[in-house]
N, C-alpha and C positions, 0 to 999 in steps of 0.2 A: 948293963942290961940285966934286969932281974929275971928270975925263972919264968914268971908269967909272960914277960915280953918275949923270952926265947921261945916259949911254947907257941906264940901267936905271930911269929915274924915271917911266916910263909915258907917257901921252899928251902931256905937256908937255916931253918930253925932246928933246935934239938929235937923237937917234936917230930919233924919230918925225917931227919937223918936217922934217928934212933928207931923209929917205928915203921915208917913207910918205905924208906930206901931199900931195906932187905926184901920187902914185898914186891916193889917195882922190879928189882933185880930177879926175883923168882919168876915173875911173869915173863920177862925177857928170856930167861934160861929155859923156860918150858913152853915157849911160844909155838914151836912146831907141834907139840902134843896138843896144845890148846886148839890149834887150828884143825887138827885131825878130828878132835872130839866134836867141834862145831860141824865139820863136814859130815860126820856120822849122823848127827841130829838132823841136819838138812836132808840127808838122803832118806830118812825115814818119813814117808808121807804122813800127814796128819790133817786131812781136809775135813773140818767139822761139818761143812755144808753137805758133804757127800758121805760122811761116816767112813772115811778111808784111812786106815792105819792109826786110829785114835788110841785104842787100848795099847797097841804095840809101842806107840810113841811115849805114852805115859810110863810104861814099864822101862823103856830105855832111859828116860829122864830120871826116874827114881834110882836106877842103877848108877848113873853118872853122879848123882848127888851123894849117894852112899860112898862111892869111890873117892869123892872129894872130902869125906869126913863129916858129912851132914847127916843128921838123923832124919831120914826121909821115909815117907809112906804115901801110898795112894789111897784116897778117900772117895767113896762113891758119892754122887750128887743127885741121882735121878736122871742125869744126862751123862756127859763125858766126865771122867773123874778129875778131881783136883789132886795135884801132887804137892804135898806139904812137907816142908823141911824146917828144922830148927837146930841152932847151935847156941849154946849158952856161954856167956862171958864169965871169966874167972873173977873179975873185979868191978863189974858195973851192973846196976839194976835197970838201966835204960834199955829199951827194946825198939828196934826198927822192924817194921813189916815191909818186905820187898815183894812186889807183885810182878807177874808176867803171865804170858799165855803161850802154850805150845801148839795151838792149832794155827792153821794157815788158810789162806784163800785158795779157791780152785785155780789151777794153773792155766786154764783156757784163756785165749786161743793158743793151742799148742804149736801151731805152724809158725808163730812169730818168735818162738824161742830159738836162740842161736846155739844153745846146748840143751840137753834134756833138763826139764825143770827140777828133777830130783837127783841130778848128777853131782851137784856141789862142786862144779869145776872152778879151779883157781886160775885166773888169768889177769895179767897186768895189775897185780896187787889187789884183786877183788875176788870174793867168793860169790859165784852166781848160783841161784837156785830159789825155788819158791820157799819163802820163809827165811831166807838168808838174812834179810834185813828186818822183816816184820813177822815174828820177832825172835827167831831162834838165836840170833847173835846176842840179843839182850839176855835171853834165858841162860845161855852158856856163860856169858860174862858174869852174871850173878853167881853161878856155881863156881866158876874159876876164881872170882874175886874172894869169895869166902874160903875156898881151898887155899889160896895164897896166904891168907891170914893164918890159917890153921897150920899149914906145913912149914911156915917159917918159925914155928915154935912159940909165936907170940899169942896165938889164939885170937878170937874176935874181940874187939875192944868194947862192943856193946852186944847185948843179946840180939840175935838175928832170927826172924821168922820169915819163911818164904812160902808164898802161895802161887803156884802155876796152874792156871785154869785151862780148860780145853774148849771153851765156847765163846771166846771174845769175838771171833770173826762172825758169829751168828747172834750177836747182841747179848751174850752172857745170860741166857734165860734162867739158869739155876744158881747163879752166883749170889744173888741177894738172899735167897733162902739159906744157902750154905753159910753165909756170913752171919745172918741172924741166929742160926742154930749153933754157931761156934764162936761166940763172942770171947769167951775165956781163952780158947785156943789161940785166937788171933789178937789178943790184947797187946797193945803197943802204945808208944807215945807219938809216933810219926810213921808215915808210909812213903816209900819210894816206888814209883811206877817206872820200871825200867823198859817200858815199851815206847821209847822216845828216841830223839836224835842225840847227837853229841852235845847239843845245847840244853837249855833248861826251860821248862814250861810249868806254869802254875795252875793249870786247870784244863778241863775238856768241855767242848760243847756237848749238848745232849743230842738225841736223835729219835725221830719217829720213822720207822721203816714200814711201809704198807704195800700191798698189792691190790691194784684195781682191776676188776675183771668184768667184761661184758660178754654175754653168751646167749645163744638162742637154742631152743630145744629141738635141734635138728643136726644133721651132719653138714660137712662142707658140701656145697653144691655149685653147679655151673654159674658163672658170673652173669649169664644172661638174665638171671632172676633179680639182679641188683636194681632193676627198675621198679620192682614191686615189693621186695622183702627188705626187712631191717638189716643193716650191716652192723654187727658188733664192733667192727674195727672203726667205723666212723663214729659210732656212739662213744667209744673210748677216747678217740681223738678230740671230739667236741668237749667231753668232760674234762680232759687234761687241759684244754685250752682255757677253761674257766679258772684254773688255779693260780695263774701268774700272767701278768701283762707284759708287753714288750719293753716297759720301763724297768723290768726286773723286780717289780713289786708283787708280793704274794697277795692275792685278792680274797683269801679266805677271811670272812668277817671275824675280827677279834684276834687275828693271828699275831699281831705285834703288841697287843695291849699290855702284856706282862714282861716284854723284853726289856732287860735292864741295860742302860747306857754305861759305857766305861767311866770309871771314876778318875780322879786326878792322877793317882799312881799308875793306873792302866795307861793313860795318855802319855805320861812321862816315860814309861817303858817302851811304848810304841815309838816315840821319838828317838830312842836310842837304838832301835832295831835297824838292821840293814835289810835290803830286799834283794835276794839272789834270784835272778830271772829263771834259773834252773828249777827253783821251787814251784814255779808256775808252769814248768814244762814247755816254756817258750810258746805258750798258746796266746790267742788273741784276748786282749783285755776288754772288758765291758766299757762302754762310753762313760765319760765323766770321772774316770780314775786317773787324773793327770799327775798326781804326786804320790810319793811313797807313803805318806801318812794316810791319804785317802784309801790307797790299796790295802794297807795293813789294817786300818780301822774297819773297813768293810769285811775283810777276810776273817778277822778275829771276832768282831762284835756284831755281825749281821747274821740273822738266820737265813736259811736257804729252803728252796723247794726244788729238788732235782729229780729228773727222770733217769733212773739207772738203766732201764732197759724196756723195750716194747716187743711183744711177741704176738704174731698173728699170721695166719695164712701160709702161703708158699713163698719161701725165700731162697730156693735153690737156683741153680743156673738155668738159663733159658726162660721160657714162658709157660705159665700154667694159669689159665683164667678160672679163678675160683672165688666164690663168696664164702669167706670163712665163717665157721659157727661160733668162734670164740676169739677174743682179743684180750690181752692182759698187759699191764705195765707195772713195773716196780718203781716206787717213788720213795726217796729218802729226804727227810727234812732235818737239817742240822739246826739245833736250838741253842739259844744263848741263855745266860743266867736268868732265872726266875720264870722261864717258859717251862710248861709242864707237858710232857708228851701225851699223857692221858687226856688233858684238856684240849690239846691240838687235835687229837684223834676224834674227839667228840665234835669239834668245830668243823673238821673236814667232812664228816658224815652229814652234818647239818647243812653244810655248803652244797654238797652234791644233791641233797634232797630239794633244797631251795631252788636249784637251777634245773630241776626236772630230770635228774639222773638217779631216781630210786632204783632203777634196774641194774646199776653198777654195784657189784659186790665189793666191799672194802674189807680186806683182811689185814690185821696187824701182824707183822712178821717179827718185829722187835722194837724195843724202846729203851732209851737211856736218858737219865736226867743230867742237865749241865751241873758242873761243880767247879769251884774256884778257891784257891788258897791265898791269903794275904801275903804280900812280899815280906812282911815283917817277921814271919815265923822263923824260929831257930833252924828248922830243917831246910828252909830255903837258903839261908846263909851258908849252911854246911855244904849243900850241893853245889852252889855257885863257886865256893872256894875250891872244892874238890875237882870240879870240871876244869878249872883253870890249871890246877896242879897236874892233872892227867893229860890234858890235851895241849897244854903249853900256850893257851890264849884265853882271854876273857870270853865266857860263853854269852851268846845272845840269851836274853831272858824274856820269854813271851808271857804276857799276863794270862793268856788262855790259848788253847790249841784250836785251830780250825777243824780238827778232827774230833771224834767222839770216843768215849771209853767209859768203863764202869766205875770211875772215881767216886761218883756220888754214893755208891753202896757203902764204901768205907767211911765216908764223911757222915752219912746218915746214921749208921748203926754202931760205928766204933768211935765217932767223933775225931777222926784222924786228919790232920793236915797232910796234904799230899803234894809231892813235887815229882814231875816227870822228867826223866833224862834217859840216856841209854847209849846204844852203839850205832844207831842207824845213821847212815851217810845221807847227806842232804839230797843228792840225786839218786835216790835208792830204788826208784821204780817200784815202790810198794804196790801190790794189787795188780801189777802189770807184767807182761813178759819181760824176761831178762832182768829180774830183780837181783840186786847184789848188795853186798856190804864191803866197804874197804877193810882190808886186813888190819891196817894201822888203827882204824877207828874201833874195831873189835878189841884189839889188845889194849888200847887206851881205856876203853870202857871197863875192862877188868880192873885196871889200876884205880879208876875212878870209884868203883864200888867199894874197894878197900878204903880209899881215902874218905869217902862219905862216912863210913863206920867210925873212923878215927876222929874226924872233925866234928861229928855229932856228939861224941863223948866229951870233947873239949867244951868248957863252959863259955868260951868267948870265940866265936867263929868270925869275928869282924876282921 
């Protein structure tokens, strides 16, 4: 076996034993400290939607990065700050940009948590807490993965740039401007989005998030007047009812006209995927989804129109007969490649006007464009190989995520191919009470980050 063969022969290669084995051992030897640091980060609230603990969390994260040997600083954005870090390689000019976010979803409903949402309780091999999975486990895995390379005296095998934003959970309103204004600072050859599961994903759906509001110029009044006065609540319900039919087809004119179908490689990847019922939270499936392929193809390559919440009138215990003055609904639309959220927003407003709902206010809360990386990219091969090395199994490879993220920003302005992976456990309860991450998944993700840096340096990741 020649040297090139040794380098590329997997877990038993000289490449692995000489470079990665000490790093993997360092992770195991420091696992207790790494867990404590993750608990500290989870215990610090950072709720972007409510501006709770954001600056404090950014400061904590910068300090943890510096302690790990990363040159880190906090950069203003006009919103919540970006925490940027950089470590230079001694012998490589290649650069990977690693992305994550330190903000989390609101923890409500609080009464459904089995332990306080910011307690970071460890039980049965899991860390529970808001943000434990989405995505403070990934944030800390990046920091500790880079630390593990530095502290084993080998240094990082490629240049590493790290960007942790604080607005992902509110649709990243300042990220695009930040990236546009800092192209040289963020310059790289590839990007890793560590806001993902232990498996591998090659893209994100886009999203349009809006609020629809119906209101009357009066206060709440006795419901006896419902015989003669307009009800904003019914106006809103009737408007919502025009957006989608009972066959689950969105009825906004032109909604599907730019939606791109999966290609042959996408379909091949879908056929290789398994479907864990836990991913669907054991909920009822829609009619017509009899096979795994039908479920996955619809889940990954169909756009959606979802009602996230409706607010109106009295919802407390007992009875209160009231005709509300206002009703509002939050609606999110997941978009597939080639759909444009600005175009969909225009079509939505036109649709409501056409159906006689000019009185419904339409407010755009956030928007994200879909983005997708070809499976042939070098960074894809490096991440797949590294995931197998760290987790001890071949990863699932999704051609696109059913969720949304700001991947398009980096593709549009930096021309970077992106792969998503991370530390999140499949049954992670993201955005829900009792969110958690498996301790073993978190520790494996630290190793995986280090392995990605090494495998990307290698010319042949096959």
